[in-house]
N, C-alpha and C positions, 0 to 999 in steps of 0.2 A: 602539390599535384592536383588536388581537387579544389575548385574555386566556388562551386555552387552545390551545397549538400542539403538533402532533405532527410530527416528522420521521421518515421511513421510509427505512431502507437495510438491506436483507436480504441483501446480497451478501457477497463474500469479505473477508478481512482487510484487504487494501489498499484496497478500495472504502470500507470503513467508516472507516478512518483518514483517507481523503481527504474524508470528509464532516464531520470534526470542526471545520474552520474555520467551517462554517455555524452550528454551535451557539454559538460566541462571537459571531458577527455578529448572530444573533437575540437573544441575551441583551442585547447592547448596545442594539439597536434597541427591544426590548420588555422593559425591566428588571423590570416588575411582572407579566409574563405567567407562566403555568405552562407550562414547556417540557418536553416528553417526547420520548424517542427510542425507536423500535422497531427492534430488530436481531436477528440470529441468536443464539440462546442460547449456542452454543459460543464466541462472541466476546465474552462478557460482560466479561471482564477489560479489554478495550480502553476501555470506556465507562462502566462502572457507577460509577466514582468521578469522572466528569467534573463539574467544579465549576459548569458552566453549566446543568446539568440539574436538574430537580426530580424526574424519574422516568425509569427505564428499563423498557421493556417488552421481553420476549424471546419469540420464537417458536422452538420446538424443531423446526427444519425437517426434520431427519433422524430425529427420534424421535417423541415423543408427539403432536406437531402435524402429523405427516406423513400425515394422512388427512382426508377431506372433513368428517366429523362434528366433529372437533376444530377444523379450520380455520373451519368455520361458527360454532362457539361462540366462537372467538377474535374473529371479526368482530362478533358480538353484544356481546362485552365492550368492543370499541372504541367501538361506538355509544353505549354507556351513559356514556362519558366526555364526550360532547358537546363535541367539539373545534370551535373556531372556524376553525382553519386546519390543513390537512394538506398537507405538502410531501413528495412522493415523489422520492427521489434515485437511483432505478435503474429502468430500463425492462425489468423482467422481469415475468412473468405474475403471480406470487404477490404481489409488492409492489404492482403495479398494481391487482389485485383488492382488496387490503386498503384501499388509498387510496380506490378508487372506491366501495366499500360502507361506508366508515367513518361515513357520516352527517354529516360535517363541513359547516359552513356554506360553506367555500371549500376546494376541492381543486385543487392545482397541482403542476407538476413534469413528470417524464417518464412516459410511459405506453405500453403496448401498444395497438394498435388494438382497438376494441371497448370496452375499459375506459375509453378516452379520452372516450367519450360522457358519462361521469359526472364528468369533470374540468371545472373552470371555465376553466383555461388549461393547455395542453400545450405544452411546449418541446422542441425537439430537443436532443440532447446532443452538442455539437461536439467532445468529447474522444474519442469512440469512433468506430470505423470505420463507414463507410456504403458500401453497394453501390448505385451510381447508373448508370442507363442514360440517355444523352443523347438529346434530340430527341423527336419524336412517336412514338406507339406504343411507349413505353418498355418495355412488358411483353413485347414481341417481341424485344427486343434483349438482348445479353449485357451484364450489369451489370459496371461496372468498380469496383475496390476503391479507395476514397478514405479514407486514414487520418485519424484525428482531428487537428485543427489547433489546438485550444485545451486548456490544462491543465484537468484534471477539477475542481480547486478553483475556477478561474475560471468554468467552465461552471456550477457550482453557484451561484456568486455572481450569474450572469446570471439564474438563477431567482428569487433574492431581489430583484433590481432590477426585473425585468420583470413578475413575477407577484405579488410581495408588496408592492412599492413602496418597498423600502429603498434610499435613495439613497447614504448614507454607510456603507460596509462596514468594519467593524472586523476586519481580517485578522490573526490572531495565529499563523498557520501551523498545522501539525499539532500536536495536543495530546493528552496522555494522562497521567492521574494514577494512582498506585499506592496500594494499601492499606498499612497498617502491616505486615500479615502478609507481603505480597509483598516489601516492602523488607527485612524481617528475613530471609526465606528467601534472597533474592539476596545479602545481606551475608554470611550464613553460608556459602553455596556459594562465594562469592569467597574468603573467608578460608581455606576448606578446600582450594582448588585453586591459589591464586596467592599469591606473596610480597607483602608489603605495598607494596613499591615496583615491582611488576611493571607493565610497559606491555604491554597485551594488544590484539591485533588480532582482531576478530570476523570469522568467515567464515559466509556463508550461500550454499550452492552449489545448493540446490534451487529449483524454480520450478514453477508449475502447468502450464506448457507446456514441452515439450522444447526448443522454439525460443527459449526465454528463458534457457537454461542455457549458460554458458561451459563449456569442456571440463574434465572432472575432472582430467586431467593438468596442465592449465594452473594450476588452483587448487593442486594439489599442489606445483608448482614455486614458486608464490608463498609457500606456507606454509613450505617448506624455506628459502627466501631470508630470510624474516623471522625464523625461529627461529635461523638462523646469525648474524643481526645482534643477537640477544639479546632479541627480542620474544617474548611469549607468543602462542599462537594458540588460539582457542576456536571450535570448530565448533558452529553452531546449526542450527535447522530442526526440522520436525515429524516425527512417526513415519513419514510417507511418504518422508522423506529419508534414513532410516538406511542403506539399501543403497548409495545413491550416495555418501554420506559415507564409508562403509567402503571403497568402491572407490577413492575419492580418496586416503584415508590409506594404503591399500595401495601406492600409487604413490609415496609420499613416501620420501625417503632419511632424513629425520629423524623417522620414524614413532614411534620409541621415546624421543623427547626428553621430559624431564619438563616442558617448557614447552608441550606439546601437550595440550589437553583437549577431550573430546567432551561436548556437552550435547544433542546431537541426539535429539529425541523424549523427553527426560527432564524438561523444565521447562514450566510453564504460560506463557501469553502474558505474564502480569503479571511473573513471575520473569524471563522473557527480557528484558523491558524494563528491569528492575532490574539485570541483568547488563550489558546494552548500555551503560547510562549510565556504567559503570565502565571501558569500553573506550576506547582512544585513536583507533580507526579501524574502519570497517566495510567489508569487501570483499564485495560482494553482487551477486546477479542482480537483475533487475526482479521483485520479489516482495513479498508482504505484510510480511515482516520488515524489508525495506528501509524501508518507510514508518513502522514502529515506530521504527527507528533515527533517522529524521528527527525524530520527535516527542521522542526522547531526546537530540537535539542532537549525535549522533555524526557526525563528518566521514565522508563516504561516497565510495567509488569504486565505480561500477557499470558493467556492460557490457550494452548493449541490442542484441538481435538482432531478433526479430519485433515487438517493442513499438514503437508510435509515440512518438517522443521528446516531441513537444509535449504529448501528453495525460497522460503519467504519469512525467515526470522527477521525481527526488527534490526535494521542495519546500523547498530551502534553498540559498542562494547559495554556501555554502562547499563544496558537494558537486561532484563531477566525474563526468560521464557520458561513456563512450567508446562510439563506434559504428564499424562497419566499412564500408569502401567497396564495398558490393555493391548491384547494381541492384535487387535484390528487397527490400531493406530500406526500410520495414517491411512485412512481408507479412501479419501478423496470423494466420498459420497455426500451428496447434498442433504439427504434426509436419512436418519439412522433407520436401518431395516430391522433392528432388534426390538424385542418386545419386553415388557415388564421391567424388572430391576436392571436388566442389561441395556435397556434403551438409553442411549446417550451416556453409556458407561464411561467413555473417555473424559467426559466433563464432570459427571457426578463424582468421580474418584479423585478430583482435585479439590481438597477441602478448603474451606474458608480460612482455617487456622494456618494452613501452609501458605496461601496467598498473602495473608496479612504478615506473616513472618518476613517475606521478601519486600512487601510494601514498607514495613518499618525499617528494613535494612537500607533501602534506597533513600528513604526520608532522612535517616540518620547520616548517610554518606553525602547527600546533596542538600535537600531541604530548602533550596532557594528557588525563586522563579527561574524558569528555564532560560530566559533572556539574560540572566546574570551568570549563568554557568559557562565555563570555558569549553570550547569545542576541541576535541582531541582527534585531529585528522589522521587517518590511517588505522584507527582502532574501531573496527566495524563489526566484529563477530560477537554477538551477544552471549550471555551466559545461559546455558540450557540446563534445567533442573528436572529430573524425573522424580515424581512423588515418592516412588519406592526408595529413593536415595535419601530422602529427608529424614532426619532423626530428631 
């Protein structure tokens, strides 16, 4: 039915990775169609080698396309491509506008009000939080916070079912392919920093919100523990994470160990993925790199604070998510408003010993570089552990 399809996702690293299962599902449903993806230019590494795509389009959100004239010209360029179908997978203004004015025969997905008038079908995104006021005259009532109740991948699949008409979904999980150059850079860095038989645990301690970050000192204790057991430890993250990583390492007793390596702010997203596939485990916050780790098949232990678990858990059944017994979880707030001992209580109450219990469990169950582990297609719901349930 559709011969020329565009998928739009202009949000952050994790959001884009969570859109990748849609690409496989569309390719399976429409094997002869031309399939394009529009994403943020700075995230090109994640999708430009995706084997389900015919074309990647990139918007330089923070650079050349960050003004009205360029944005208008970008829309004109989209209209010249004569898309049959445009699917918008994030409800922000810029993506909504691009979809609305794309000139496509059919426009579906998530949209901001106003732009939704140009959509053929708009759906709510049940993976993200909503603020709801019950009863009549809702606009006079204080809205209550309702966290997301469905995983983002499943919400995207609802768009395909309800707005596109795809009944059988080919779900291959999160996917990412690397160029030969990325693979070579990752291999060279690995050889330079680790012994051939090294078993390395990856750490990502940064996150876009303060309330998603487990405590630096806790990460430091885990790194010390693993180094003493003979594992290598590799710190990752972007340039914005350099300071918190240095603060973490400063708290380590094994900070001078030859098995400790810092890659924070030093590698591209493609090379990061190439390094992660060589690691035996990924200890991480709820963050974009966590979802790259899922795509690279790395066993993951993650700690969730403000994040709603149903919406954004690591999409792989071998992974483990730990949450704390706090009444305010999940709050969806970027900075914790509480003071004193209650500040960041959702993270403070996830002990190092609990995290290491599950780190050891996954190391015992898998314990090999991620690239050597088999993929189990169809098993994507991770194990969720509440600290109060741990004995």
